[in-house]
N, C-alpha and C positions, 0 to 999 in steps of 0.2 A: 534598168529600163523595164524589166519585167515586173518589178515591185510596183513601179508607177502605174502600169496598166491594171494590175491586181487592185491596187488601192482606188483607182478610178471606178472600177467595176463594183467594188463594195459600197462606194459613195453613191452610185447610181441605184443599187438595190436598196440601200437605206433611204434614199429620197422616195423611191416607189413605195416602199413599206410605210413611210410616214403619210403619204398621200392617201393610201388605202385606208389607214387607221382614222385619218381626218374625214374621210368620206362616210365612215361608219358611225360617226357621231350623231347624237340626237340633234334635231333641229332646235335652235335658240331664237327667241324673239329678240332682234336687235334694238337698240335705242331708237333707230330711224323707224321702227314699226313693222318690220317685215321678218319673217322666219327664215333662217339661214343656216346652212350646214357648210362648215369650212373652217379656216384658221381661227383659232380663239380670238386673236385680235381684231378680226373682222366681225365676229360675233359679238364681241364686247363694244364694238363702234369706236375703237382706238386707232384702227388702221388709217393711215395718212390723213389725220383728222383735219388739217388745214385744207389739204387737196380735195377732200371730200366734200368740205363746206364749199369750196370754190366750184368744184364741178357740179354740185348740186344745184347752185345759183344759175349756172349756165344751162344745165338741163331744163330748168323750170322756165327759161326764156326761149327754149327751142322748140321746133315742131318734129324734130327726129333726133335720135341719138344713135350713133354708131360707136360700137366698142370692139376694136381690133385687139385680140388677145383677152377675151372676156373672162378667163379663168373660170371660177365658180359662179360668177355672175354678180358680184357685189355692186359694181356701178350699174349694171342693167336692172338690179332690184330698186336701186334709187330711182332711176328713170321711169320704172313702173310704178312706184308710189306717186309719181307726179304725172302719171297718165300719158307719158310721152312714148310713142311708138319707138321701138328698138330694133336695130339690126346688130346681132352679135357674131363674131367670128372667133372660134376656139378650135385649134387643131389637135390639142392633146385629148386622146379619147377619154381619159379618166376625168379631166377638168370639164369636158363636154358633158359627160353624164351627170357630173355634180351640178353644172349649170342648169341643165334640163330638170333636174330634180328640185333645185331651189325655185325655179319658175313655177313648177308644178305645185309645189308646197303652198304657194301663195295664191294658187288659182289664176296665175297669169299665163297667157297663151295667145290670146286674140291680138295683143299689142306687141309682141316680140317675135322675131324671126332670128333664129339660132342656127348658124351654119358650121359644120365640123371642118373648117377650112382654115388655112393661113392666108393672110393677104400680103402680098409682096410684090416685088418687081417683075418676077417671072412666074410662069405657071408650070405645073408639074409636081413630082414627089420629091420632097426634100426631107432632111433630118431634122427633127425637133429635139433639142437637148434639155434635159432637166424636167422637173415635175412642179407642179403647184405655180406660184406667183412669178417664178423666175424662168419658166420655160422660154426658149428662144430658139429661133433659126439660126442664131449666131453661135458658132462654136466658142466655148468658153465664157460665154456672157454669164454674169453673177456667178462666176466660178462653178459653173455646171460641169458635171462629169461629161467626158467625150464618149463614153461607152453607154450602151443601153438606151440609145435615143429612140424615139418614135418616128415612123414614117408618116409624114404629113403631106396632105395634098395642099398645094398652094395655088391660088387663083390670082392672077394680076388684074 
């Protein structure tokens, strides 16, 4: 039992370490034409390629884009390249800082509102598990460690 908790804590520390290392990378111009700091697969334009194509098509036909769990802002950046006003929710403080940095790198700000909140069924402070793209309010989601979670403000 004690080994399981120790292993969980080590996994949480490793996730946080990898997230910090990713945040310190130099910006890269993506194939979509924007500068981005984040996971290499996002920087290289191979992240969820079919889904990105589909969502980019939907965004282009929309007058507003809402991104719940915006992470580093990859989909927000796609919306910004299409001139679509964006509302982004990102409760993880490290992810939120990276989202803001990515928007600033590209000179975006007028068309995006980013809030350091989770969106959910209830309001209050909840535990956010994990780092990066797998962060979740659901314990155990994406095999996230149960320890080392962030306190996240949730707004219903």
